[in-house]
PyMOL Python script that loads the backbone (N, CA, C, O; Angstrom):
from pymol import cmd

cmd.read_pdbstr("""\
ATOM      1  N   MET A   1      15.926  18.750  11.610  1.00  0.00           N
ATOM      2  CA  MET A   1      15.620  17.506  12.282  1.00  0.00           C
ATOM      3  C   MET A   1      14.625  16.716  11.437  1.00  0.00           C
ATOM      4  O   MET A   1      13.415  16.888  11.579  1.00  0.00           O
ATOM      5  N   PRO A   2      15.119  15.874  10.582  1.00  0.00           N
ATOM      6  CA  PRO A   2      14.227  15.137   9.695  1.00  0.00           C
ATOM      7  C   PRO A   2      13.503  13.990  10.399  1.00  0.00           C
ATOM      8  O   PRO A   2      13.997  13.402  11.361  1.00  0.00           O
ATOM      9  N   ILE A   3      12.329  13.703   9.884  1.00  0.00           N
ATOM     10  CA  ILE A   3      11.555  12.542  10.320  1.00  0.00           C
ATOM     11  C   ILE A   3      11.546  11.572   9.146  1.00  0.00           C
ATOM     12  O   ILE A   3      11.137  11.936   8.044  1.00  0.00           O
ATOM     13  N   PHE A   4      11.996  10.342   9.374  1.00  0.00           N
ATOM     14  CA  PHE A   4      12.015   9.321   8.338  1.00  0.00           C
ATOM     15  C   PHE A   4      10.960   8.272   8.645  1.00  0.00           C
ATOM     16  O   PHE A   4      10.627   8.025   9.804  1.00  0.00           O
ATOM     17  N   GLU A   5      10.436   7.656   7.581  1.00  0.00           N
ATOM     18  CA  GLU A   5       9.445   6.599   7.730  1.00  0.00           C
ATOM     19  C   GLU A   5      10.091   5.258   7.400  1.00  0.00           C
ATOM     20  O   GLU A   5      10.937   5.156   6.512  1.00  0.00           O
ATOM     21  N   PHE A   6       9.674   4.242   8.134  1.00  0.00           N
ATOM     22  CA  PHE A   6      10.217   2.903   7.967  1.00  0.00           C
ATOM     23  C   PHE A   6       9.094   1.874   7.948  1.00  0.00           C
ATOM     24  O   PHE A   6       8.001   2.117   8.460  1.00  0.00           O
ATOM     25  N   ARG A   7       9.382   0.710   7.342  1.00  0.00           N
ATOM     26  CA  ARG A   7       8.479  -0.436   7.367  1.00  0.00           C
ATOM     27  C   ARG A   7       9.245  -1.611   7.958  1.00  0.00           C
ATOM     28  O   ARG A   7      10.339  -1.950   7.506  1.00  0.00           O
ATOM     29  N   CYS A   8       8.652  -2.223   8.974  1.00  0.00           N
ATOM     30  CA  CYS A   8       9.267  -3.391   9.600  1.00  0.00           C
ATOM     31  C   CYS A   8       9.184  -4.572   8.636  1.00  0.00           C
ATOM     32  O   CYS A   8       8.115  -4.855   8.096  1.00  0.00           O
ATOM     33  N   LEU A   9      10.298  -5.258   8.419  1.00  0.00           N
ATOM     34  CA  LEU A   9      10.323  -6.407   7.522  1.00  0.00           C
ATOM     35  C   LEU A   9       9.761  -7.657   8.184  1.00  0.00           C
ATOM     36  O   LEU A   9       9.450  -8.631   7.499  1.00  0.00           O
ATOM     37  N   LYS A  10       9.627  -7.641   9.504  1.00  0.00           N
ATOM     38  CA  LYS A  10       9.087  -8.800  10.217  1.00  0.00           C
ATOM     39  C   LYS A  10       7.561  -8.757  10.290  1.00  0.00           C
ATOM     40  O   LYS A  10       6.901  -9.740   9.952  1.00  0.00           O
ATOM     41  N   CYS A  11       6.990  -7.624  10.728  1.00  0.00           N
ATOM     42  CA  CYS A  11       5.532  -7.560  10.933  1.00  0.00           C
ATOM     43  C   CYS A  11       4.819  -6.610   9.973  1.00  0.00           C
ATOM     44  O   CYS A  11       3.588  -6.586   9.944  1.00  0.00           O
ATOM     45  N   GLY A  12       5.566  -5.820   9.181  1.00  0.00           N
ATOM     46  CA  GLY A  12       4.958  -4.909   8.222  1.00  0.00           C
ATOM     47  C   GLY A  12       4.493  -3.585   8.803  1.00  0.00           C
ATOM     48  O   GLY A  12       3.907  -2.775   8.085  1.00  0.00           O
ATOM     49  N   ASN A  13       4.737  -3.344  10.080  1.00  0.00           N
ATOM     50  CA  ASN A  13       4.326  -2.102  10.731  1.00  0.00           C
ATOM     51  C   ASN A  13       5.033  -0.903  10.106  1.00  0.00           C
ATOM     52  O   ASN A  13       6.234  -0.951   9.840  1.00  0.00           O
ATOM     53  N   LEU A  14       4.276   0.181   9.873  1.00  0.00           N
ATOM     54  CA  LEU A  14       4.853   1.437   9.403  1.00  0.00           C
ATOM     55  C   LEU A  14       5.081   2.335  10.606  1.00  0.00           C
ATOM     56  O   LEU A  14       4.195   2.486  11.448  1.00  0.00           O
ATOM     57  N   PHE A  15       6.273   2.936  10.695  1.00  0.00           N
ATOM     58  CA  PHE A  15       6.566   3.818  11.822  1.00  0.00           C
ATOM     59  C   PHE A  15       7.516   4.921  11.397  1.00  0.00           C
ATOM     60  O   PHE A  15       8.186   4.822  10.369  1.00  0.00           O
ATOM     61  N   GLU A  16       7.564   5.975  12.201  1.00  0.00           N
ATOM     62  CA  GLU A  16       8.418   7.133  11.940  1.00  0.00           C
ATOM     63  C   GLU A  16       9.487   7.238  13.011  1.00  0.00           C
ATOM     64  O   GLU A  16       9.304   6.782  14.140  1.00  0.00           O
ATOM     65  N   LYS A  17      10.606   7.847  12.641  1.00  0.00           N
ATOM     66  CA  LYS A  17      11.692   8.076  13.592  1.00  0.00           C
ATOM     67  C   LYS A  17      12.239   9.480  13.372  1.00  0.00           C
ATOM     68  O   LYS A  17      12.607   9.842  12.255  1.00  0.00           O
ATOM     69  N   LEU A  18      12.291  10.268  14.439  1.00  0.00           N
ATOM     70  CA  LEU A  18      12.853  11.614  14.402  1.00  0.00           C
ATOM     71  C   LEU A  18      14.349  11.523  14.665  1.00  0.00           C
ATOM     72  O   LEU A  18      14.775  10.925  15.653  1.00  0.00           O
ATOM     73  N   PHE A  19      15.150  12.118  13.777  1.00  0.00           N
ATOM     74  CA  PHE A  19      16.597  12.127  13.941  1.00  0.00           C
ATOM     75  C   PHE A  19      17.020  13.498  14.439  1.00  0.00           C
ATOM     76  O   PHE A  19      16.933  14.481  13.703  1.00  0.00           O
ATOM     77  N   LEU A  20      17.472  13.572  15.668  1.00  0.00           N
ATOM     78  CA  LEU A  20      17.885  14.835  16.265  1.00  0.00           C
ATOM     79  C   LEU A  20      19.288  15.235  15.845  1.00  0.00           C
ATOM     80  O   LEU A  20      19.609  16.423  15.808  1.00  0.00           O
ATOM     81  N   ASN A  21      20.132  14.250  15.526  1.00  0.00           N
ATOM     82  CA  ASN A  21      21.513  14.521  15.158  1.00  0.00           C
ATOM     83  C   ASN A  21      21.877  13.603  14.003  1.00  0.00           C
ATOM     84  O   ASN A  21      21.893  12.383  14.164  1.00  0.00           O
ATOM     85  N   ARG A  22      22.168  14.168  12.851  1.00  0.00           N
ATOM     86  CA  ARG A  22      22.472  13.347  11.672  1.00  0.00           C
ATOM     87  C   ARG A  22      23.790  12.594  11.804  1.00  0.00           C
ATOM     88  O   ARG A  22      23.966  11.546  11.183  1.00  0.00           O
ATOM     89  N   ASP A  23      24.709  13.111  12.596  1.00  0.00           N
ATOM     90  CA  ASP A  23      26.026  12.494  12.694  1.00  0.00           C
ATOM     91  C   ASP A  23      26.075  11.362  13.710  1.00  0.00           C
ATOM     92  O   ASP A  23      26.924  10.477  13.614  1.00  0.00           O
ATOM     93  N   GLY A  24      25.176  11.387  14.674  1.00  0.00           N
ATOM     94  CA  GLY A  24      25.193  10.373  15.721  1.00  0.00           C
ATOM     95  C   GLY A  24      24.510   9.083  15.292  1.00  0.00           C
ATOM     96  O   GLY A  24      23.680   9.078  14.383  1.00  0.00           O
ATOM     97  N   GLU A  25      24.870   7.995  15.956  1.00  0.00           N
ATOM     98  CA  GLU A  25      24.235   6.712  15.682  1.00  0.00           C
ATOM     99  C   GLU A  25      22.897   6.642  16.387  1.00  0.00           C
ATOM    100  O   GLU A  25      22.758   7.088  17.525  1.00  0.00           O
ATOM    101  N   VAL A  26      21.917   6.079  15.704  1.00  0.00           N
ATOM    102  CA  VAL A  26      20.574   5.972  16.253  1.00  0.00           C
ATOM    103  C   VAL A  26      20.150   4.514  16.212  1.00  0.00           C
ATOM    104  O   VAL A  26      20.280   3.850  15.183  1.00  0.00           O
ATOM    105  N   GLN A  27      19.646   4.023  17.325  1.00  0.00           N
ATOM    106  CA  GLN A  27      19.126   2.660  17.385  1.00  0.00           C
ATOM    107  C   GLN A  27      17.681   2.686  16.892  1.00  0.00           C
ATOM    108  O   GLN A  27      16.845   3.403  17.442  1.00  0.00           O
ATOM    109  N   ILE A  28      17.394   1.904  15.858  1.00  0.00           N
ATOM    110  CA  ILE A  28      16.038   1.858  15.315  1.00  0.00           C
ATOM    111  C   ILE A  28      15.497   0.453  15.485  1.00  0.00           C
ATOM    112  O   ILE A  28      16.146  -0.533  15.132  1.00  0.00           O
ATOM    113  N   GLU A  29      14.287   0.383  16.036  1.00  0.00           N
ATOM    114  CA  GLU A  29      13.594  -0.898  16.125  1.00  0.00           C
ATOM    115  C   GLU A  29      12.107  -0.651  15.950  1.00  0.00           C
ATOM    116  O   GLU A  29      11.614   0.448  16.207  1.00  0.00           O
ATOM    117  N   CYS A  30      11.406  -1.665  15.517  1.00  0.00           N
ATOM    118  CA  CYS A  30       9.968  -1.564  15.311  1.00  0.00           C
ATOM    119  C   CYS A  30       9.280  -1.394  16.663  1.00  0.00           C
ATOM    120  O   CYS A  30       9.527  -2.183  17.574  1.00  0.00           O
ATOM    121  N   PRO A  31       8.425  -0.384  16.814  1.00  0.00           N
ATOM    122  CA  PRO A  31       7.735  -0.197  18.089  1.00  0.00           C
ATOM    123  C   PRO A  31       6.688  -1.280  18.369  1.00  0.00           C
ATOM    124  O   PRO A  31       6.263  -1.443  19.513  1.00  0.00           O
ATOM    125  N   ALA A  32       6.271  -2.018  17.341  1.00  0.00           N
ATOM    126  CA  ALA A  32       5.254  -3.060  17.531  1.00  0.00           C
ATOM    127  C   ALA A  32       5.863  -4.392  17.960  1.00  0.00           C
ATOM    128  O   ALA A  32       5.403  -5.005  18.923  1.00  0.00           O
ATOM    129  N   CYS A  33       6.908  -4.846  17.239  1.00  0.00           N
ATOM    130  CA  CYS A  33       7.468  -6.172  17.538  1.00  0.00           C
ATOM    131  C   CYS A  33       8.925  -6.116  17.998  1.00  0.00           C
ATOM    132  O   CYS A  33       9.503  -7.153  18.325  1.00  0.00           O
ATOM    133  N   HIS A  34       9.522  -4.942  18.028  1.00  0.00           N
ATOM    134  CA  HIS A  34      10.905  -4.704  18.482  1.00  0.00           C
ATOM    135  C   HIS A  34      11.966  -5.339  17.589  1.00  0.00           C
ATOM    136  O   HIS A  34      13.109  -5.509  18.013  1.00  0.00           O
ATOM    137  N   ALA A  35      11.602  -5.692  16.359  1.00  0.00           N
ATOM    138  CA  ALA A  35      12.584  -6.238  15.419  1.00  0.00           C
ATOM    139  C   ALA A  35      13.489  -5.113  14.924  1.00  0.00           C
ATOM    140  O   ALA A  35      13.085  -3.951  14.884  1.00  0.00           O
ATOM    141  N   ASP A  36      14.712  -5.470  14.550  1.00  0.00           N
ATOM    142  CA  ASP A  36      15.635  -4.460  14.039  1.00  0.00           C
ATOM    143  C   ASP A  36      15.860  -4.608  12.534  1.00  0.00           C
ATOM    144  O   ASP A  36      16.839  -4.086  12.001  1.00  0.00           O
ATOM    145  N   SER A  37      14.965  -5.310  11.852  1.00  0.00           N
ATOM    146  CA  SER A  37      15.033  -5.420  10.395  1.00  0.00           C
ATOM    147  C   SER A  37      13.921  -4.565   9.800  1.00  0.00           C
ATOM    148  O   SER A  37      12.740  -4.788  10.068  1.00  0.00           O
ATOM    149  N   PHE A  38      14.307  -3.590   8.994  1.00  0.00           N
ATOM    150  CA  PHE A  38      13.345  -2.626   8.472  1.00  0.00           C
ATOM    151  C   PHE A  38      13.859  -2.074   7.158  1.00  0.00           C
ATOM    152  O   PHE A  38      15.016  -2.283   6.796  1.00  0.00           O
ATOM    153  N   GLU A  39      12.991  -1.367   6.445  1.00  0.00           N
ATOM    154  CA  GLU A  39      13.397  -0.643   5.247  1.00  0.00           C
ATOM    155  C   GLU A  39      12.859   0.768   5.337  1.00  0.00           C
ATOM    156  O   GLU A  39      11.775   0.995   5.874  1.00  0.00           O
ATOM    157  N   ARG A  40      13.612   1.707   4.815  1.00  0.00           N
ATOM    158  CA  ARG A  40      13.161   3.093   4.796  1.00  0.00           C
ATOM    159  C   ARG A  40      12.240   3.266   3.599  1.00  0.00           C
ATOM    160  O   ARG A  40      12.542   2.787   2.505  1.00  0.00           O
ATOM    161  N   ILE A  41      11.127   3.944   3.799  1.00  0.00           N
ATOM    162  CA  ILE A  41      10.186   4.157   2.709  1.00  0.00           C
ATOM    163  C   ILE A  41      10.127   5.640   2.360  1.00  0.00           C
ATOM    164  O   ILE A  41      10.440   6.498   3.185  1.00  0.00           O
ATOM    165  N   ILE A  42       9.726   5.924   1.141  1.00  0.00           N
ATOM    166  CA  ILE A  42       9.604   7.297   0.665  1.00  0.00           C
ATOM    167  C   ILE A  42       8.214   7.806   1.022  1.00  0.00           C
ATOM    168  O   ILE A  42       7.212   7.164   0.710  1.00  0.00           O
ATOM    169  N   SER A  43       8.159   8.950   1.670  1.00  0.00           N
ATOM    170  CA  SER A  43       6.884   9.536   2.081  1.00  0.00           C
ATOM    171  C   SER A  43       6.135  10.079   0.876  1.00  0.00           C
ATOM    172  O   SER A  43       6.741  10.582  -0.070  1.00  0.00           O
ATOM    173  N   LYS A  44       4.818   9.974   0.918  1.00  0.00           N
ATOM    174  CA  LYS A  44       3.971  10.576  -0.108  1.00  0.00           C
ATOM    175  C   LYS A  44       3.697  12.016   0.289  1.00  0.00           C
ATOM    176  O   LYS A  44       3.524  12.323   1.468  1.00  0.00           O
ATOM    177  N   THR A  45       3.658  12.885  -0.691  1.00  0.00           N
ATOM    178  CA  THR A  45       3.325  14.280  -0.425  1.00  0.00           C
ATOM    179  C   THR A  45       2.120  14.666  -1.262  1.00  0.00           C
ATOM    180  O   THR A  45       1.808  14.022  -2.264  1.00  0.00           O
ATOM    181  N   SER A  46       1.455  15.712  -0.842  1.00  0.00           N
ATOM    182  CA  SER A  46       0.289  16.169  -1.577  1.00  0.00           C
ATOM    183  C   SER A  46       0.037  17.624  -1.266  1.00  0.00           C
ATOM    184  O   SER A  46       0.438  18.120  -0.213  1.00  0.00           O
ATOM    185  N   TYR A  47      -0.615  18.301  -2.163  1.00  0.00           N
ATOM    186  CA  TYR A  47      -1.014  19.678  -1.924  1.00  0.00           C
ATOM    187  C   TYR A  47      -2.290  19.935  -2.699  1.00  0.00           C
ATOM    188  O   TYR A  47      -2.624  19.194  -3.624  1.00  0.00           O
ATOM    189  N   LYS A  48      -2.996  20.978  -2.325  1.00  0.00           N
ATOM    190  CA  LYS A  48      -4.245  21.329  -2.985  1.00  0.00           C
ATOM    191  C   LYS A  48      -4.274  22.842  -3.161  1.00  0.00           C
ATOM    192  O   LYS A  48      -4.034  23.595  -2.217  1.00  0.00           O
ATOM    193  N   MET A  49      -4.569  23.269  -4.365  1.00  0.00           N
ATOM    194  CA  MET A  49      -4.724  24.692  -4.631  1.00  0.00           C
ATOM    195  C   MET A  49      -6.128  25.093  -4.217  1.00  0.00           C
ATOM    196  O   MET A  49      -7.099  24.439  -4.596  1.00  0.00           O
ATOM    197  N   ALA A  50      -6.241  26.148  -3.455  1.00  0.00           N
ATOM    198  CA  ALA A  50      -7.548  26.620  -3.011  1.00  0.00           C
ATOM    199  C   ALA A  50      -8.288  27.264  -4.177  1.00  0.00           C
ATOM    200  O   ALA A  50      -7.726  28.101  -4.884  1.00  0.00           O
ATOM    201  N   PRO A  51      -9.552  26.875  -4.383  1.00  0.00           N
ATOM    202  CA  PRO A  51     -10.324  27.500  -5.448  1.00  0.00           C
ATOM    203  C   PRO A  51     -10.741  28.911  -5.047  1.00  0.00           C
ATOM    204  O   PRO A  51     -10.718  29.263  -3.868  1.00  0.00           O
ATOM    205  N   GLY A  52     -11.110  29.689  -6.009  1.00  0.00           N
ATOM    206  CA  GLY A  52     -11.592  31.024  -5.685  1.00  0.00           C
ATOM    207  C   GLY A  52     -11.174  32.029  -6.725  1.00  0.00           C
ATOM    208  O   GLY A  52     -10.459  31.706  -7.673  1.00  0.00           O
ATOM    209  N   ASN A  53     -11.618  33.230  -6.543  1.00  0.00           N
ATOM    210  CA  ASN A  53     -11.328  34.301  -7.471  1.00  0.00           C
ATOM    211  C   ASN A  53      -9.831  34.602  -7.471  1.00  0.00           C
ATOM    212  O   ASN A  53      -9.229  34.780  -6.412  1.00  0.00           O
ATOM    213  N   GLY A  54      -9.239  34.658  -8.646  1.00  0.00           N
ATOM    214  CA  GLY A  54      -7.819  34.984  -8.741  1.00  0.00           C
ATOM    215  C   GLY A  54      -6.902  33.810  -8.496  1.00  0.00           C
ATOM    216  O   GLY A  54      -5.707  34.004  -8.278  1.00  0.00           O
ATOM    217  N   SER A  55      -7.431  32.574  -8.525  1.00  0.00           N
ATOM    218  CA  SER A  55      -6.578  31.423  -8.251  1.00  0.00           C
ATOM    219  C   SER A  55      -5.841  30.939  -9.496  1.00  0.00           C
ATOM    220  O   SER A  55      -5.089  29.967  -9.433  1.00  0.00           O
ATOM    221  N   GLN A  56      -6.052  31.610 -10.624  1.00  0.00           N
ATOM    222  CA  GLN A  56      -5.374  31.235 -11.855  1.00  0.00           C
ATOM    223  C   GLN A  56      -4.123  32.087 -12.039  1.00  0.00           C
ATOM    224  O   GLN A  56      -4.077  33.244 -11.620  1.00  0.00           O
ATOM    225  N   THR A  57      -3.112  31.501 -12.670  1.00  0.00           N
ATOM    226  CA  THR A  57      -1.920  32.267 -13.008  1.00  0.00           C
ATOM    227  C   THR A  57      -2.263  33.200 -14.166  1.00  0.00           C
ATOM    228  O   THR A  57      -2.877  32.772 -15.143  1.00  0.00           O
ATOM    229  N   LYS A  58      -1.877  34.453 -14.067  1.00  0.00           N
ATOM    230  CA  LYS A  58      -2.171  35.447 -15.095  1.00  0.00           C
ATOM    231  C   LYS A  58      -0.895  35.730 -15.883  1.00  0.00           C
ATOM    232  O   LYS A  58       0.146  36.043 -15.305  1.00  0.00           O
ATOM    233  N   VAL A  59      -0.986  35.616 -17.209  1.00  0.00           N
ATOM    234  CA  VAL A  59       0.152  35.866 -18.089  1.00  0.00           C
ATOM    235  C   VAL A  59      -0.107  37.161 -18.846  1.00  0.00           C
ATOM    236  O   VAL A  59      -1.159  37.321 -19.465  1.00  0.00           O
ATOM    237  N   THR A  60       0.850  38.089 -18.799  1.00  0.00           N
ATOM    238  CA  THR A  60       0.721  39.375 -19.481  1.00  0.00           C
ATOM    239  C   THR A  60       1.903  39.552 -20.430  1.00  0.00           C
ATOM    240  O   THR A  60       3.054  39.374 -20.033  1.00  0.00           O
ATOM    241  N   ARG A  61       1.614  39.907 -21.691  1.00  0.00           N
ATOM    242  CA  ARG A  61       2.676  40.183 -22.670  1.00  0.00           C
ATOM    243  C   ARG A  61       2.714  41.678 -22.937  1.00  0.00           C
ATOM    244  O   ARG A  61       1.671  42.326 -23.027  1.00  0.00           O
ATOM    245  N   LYS A  62       3.910  42.219 -23.063  1.00  0.00           N
ATOM    246  CA  LYS A  62       4.056  43.627 -23.416  1.00  0.00           C
ATOM    247  C   LYS A  62       5.393  43.812 -24.119  1.00  0.00           C
ATOM    248  O   LYS A  62       6.252  42.933 -24.065  1.00  0.00           O
ATOM    249  N   SER A  63       5.567  44.930 -24.765  1.00  0.00           N
ATOM    250  CA  SER A  63       6.833  45.224 -25.441  1.00  0.00           C
ATOM    251  C   SER A  63       7.843  45.726 -24.421  1.00  0.00           C
ATOM    252  O   SER A  63       7.510  46.501 -23.525  1.00  0.00           O
ATOM    253  N   CYS A  64       9.066  45.276 -24.571  1.00  0.00           N
ATOM    254  CA  CYS A  64      10.148  45.710 -23.684  1.00  0.00           C
ATOM    255  C   CYS A  64      11.034  46.703 -24.426  1.00  0.00           C
ATOM    256  O   CYS A  64      10.917  46.869 -25.640  1.00  0.00           O
ATOM    257  N   SER A  65      11.908  47.351 -23.691  1.00  0.00           N
ATOM    258  CA  SER A  65      12.817  48.335 -24.289  1.00  0.00           C
ATOM    259  C   SER A  65      13.764  47.693 -25.297  1.00  0.00           C
ATOM    260  O   SER A  65      14.304  48.378 -26.165  1.00  0.00           O
ATOM    261  N   SER A  66      13.970  46.371 -25.185  1.00  0.00           N
ATOM    262  CA  SER A  66      14.854  45.674 -26.120  1.00  0.00           C
ATOM    263  C   SER A  66      14.179  45.432 -27.463  1.00  0.00           C
ATOM    264  O   SER A  66      14.827  44.992 -28.413  1.00  0.00           O
ATOM    265  N   GLY A  67      12.856  45.720 -27.551  1.00  0.00           N
ATOM    266  CA  GLY A  67      12.132  45.485 -28.789  1.00  0.00           C
ATOM    267  C   GLY A  67      11.496  44.110 -28.846  1.00  0.00           C
ATOM    268  O   GLY A  67      10.704  43.829 -29.745  1.00  0.00           O
ATOM    269  N   ASN A  68      11.833  43.259 -27.905  1.00  0.00           N
ATOM    270  CA  ASN A  68      11.249  41.923 -27.837  1.00  0.00           C
ATOM    271  C   ASN A  68      10.024  41.933 -26.936  1.00  0.00           C
ATOM    272  O   ASN A  68       9.791  42.881 -26.187  1.00  0.00           O
ATOM    273  N   ASP A  69       9.253  40.867 -27.023  1.00  0.00           N
ATOM    274  CA  ASP A  69       8.125  40.718 -26.106  1.00  0.00           C
ATOM    275  C   ASP A  69       8.637  40.275 -24.743  1.00  0.00           C
ATOM    276  O   ASP A  69       9.528  39.429 -24.656  1.00  0.00           O
ATOM    277  N   CYS A  70       8.086  40.834 -23.695  1.00  0.00           N
ATOM    278  CA  CYS A  70       8.386  40.411 -22.329  1.00  0.00           C
ATOM    279  C   CYS A  70       7.139  39.749 -21.770  1.00  0.00           C
ATOM    280  O   CYS A  70       6.021  40.161 -22.079  1.00  0.00           O
ATOM    281  N   VAL A  71       7.321  38.755 -20.974  1.00  0.00           N
ATOM    282  CA  VAL A  71       6.201  38.041 -20.372  1.00  0.00           C
ATOM    283  C   VAL A  71       6.265  38.219 -18.872  1.00  0.00           C
ATOM    284  O   VAL A  71       7.328  38.078 -18.268  1.00  0.00           O
ATOM    285  N   THR A  72       5.132  38.527 -18.269  1.00  0.00           N
ATOM    286  CA  THR A  72       5.024  38.662 -16.825  1.00  0.00           C
ATOM    287  C   THR A  72       4.050  37.614 -16.316  1.00  0.00           C
ATOM    288  O   THR A  72       2.953  37.480 -16.859  1.00  0.00           O
ATOM    289  N   LEU A  73       4.424  36.874 -15.293  1.00  0.00           N
ATOM    290  CA  LEU A  73       3.537  35.902 -14.653  1.00  0.00           C
ATOM    291  C   LEU A  73       3.129  36.432 -13.299  1.00  0.00           C
ATOM    292  O   LEU A  73       3.973  36.850 -12.507  1.00  0.00           O
ATOM    293  N   GLU A  74       1.839  36.415 -13.032  1.00  0.00           N
ATOM    294  CA  GLU A  74       1.333  36.764 -11.709  1.00  0.00           C
ATOM    295  C   GLU A  74       0.832  35.484 -11.074  1.00  0.00           C
ATOM    296  O   GLU A  74      -0.144  34.896 -11.541  1.00  0.00           O
ATOM    297  N   ILE A  75       1.488  35.050 -10.017  1.00  0.00           N
ATOM    298  CA  ILE A  75       1.143  33.806  -9.340  1.00  0.00           C
ATOM    299  C   ILE A  75       0.288  34.136  -8.133  1.00  0.00           C
ATOM    300  O   ILE A  75       0.673  34.975  -7.319  1.00  0.00           O
ATOM    301  N   PRO A  76      -0.877  33.489  -7.996  1.00  0.00           N
ATOM    302  CA  PRO A  76      -1.771  33.779  -6.872  1.00  0.00           C
ATOM    303  C   PRO A  76      -1.076  33.578  -5.529  1.00  0.00           C
ATOM    304  O   PRO A  76      -0.333  32.615  -5.337  1.00  0.00           O
ATOM    305  N   GLY A  77      -1.327  34.496  -4.612  1.00  0.00           N
ATOM    306  CA  GLY A  77      -0.778  34.373  -3.269  1.00  0.00           C
ATOM    307  C   GLY A  77       0.582  35.009  -3.100  1.00  0.00           C
ATOM    308  O   GLY A  77       1.074  35.101  -1.976  1.00  0.00           O
ATOM    309  N   HIS A  78       1.206  35.453  -4.177  1.00  0.00           N
ATOM    310  CA  HIS A  78       2.524  36.075  -4.103  1.00  0.00           C
ATOM    311  C   HIS A  78       2.384  37.561  -4.371  1.00  0.00           C
ATOM    312  O   HIS A  78       1.898  37.963  -5.428  1.00  0.00           O
ATOM    313  N   GLY A  79       2.805  38.369  -3.428  1.00  0.00           N
ATOM    314  CA  GLY A  79       2.778  39.805  -3.603  1.00  0.00           C
ATOM    315  C   GLY A  79       1.419  40.431  -3.354  1.00  0.00           C
ATOM    316  O   GLY A  79       1.206  41.606  -3.655  1.00  0.00           O
ATOM    317  N   ASP A  80       0.493  39.646  -2.804  1.00  0.00           N
ATOM    318  CA  ASP A  80      -0.839  40.192  -2.489  1.00  0.00           C
ATOM    319  C   ASP A  80      -0.783  41.065  -1.272  1.00  0.00           C
ATOM    320  O   ASP A  80      -1.805  41.611  -0.856  1.00  0.00           O
TER     321      ASP A  80
END
""", "prot")
cmd.dss("prot")
cmd.show_as("cartoon", "prot")
cmd.util.cbc("prot")
cmd.orient("prot")
């Protein structure tokens, strides 16, 4: 059930709309001015890595049975 963001072309209001069924028709209007002219906008995303001991990725090199070097990555938070 995706939530999409829209901007009203009449008043500039930003609003979200939850789509319960992707196949069905949905009536969309601005909740502020009730206009039906709008544009879909791309949402901004963000994340933050928590600081602390072991928050760095650890790279380990060793010899493999094939005779080549093998590299192992240890990513914080995975397999702890």
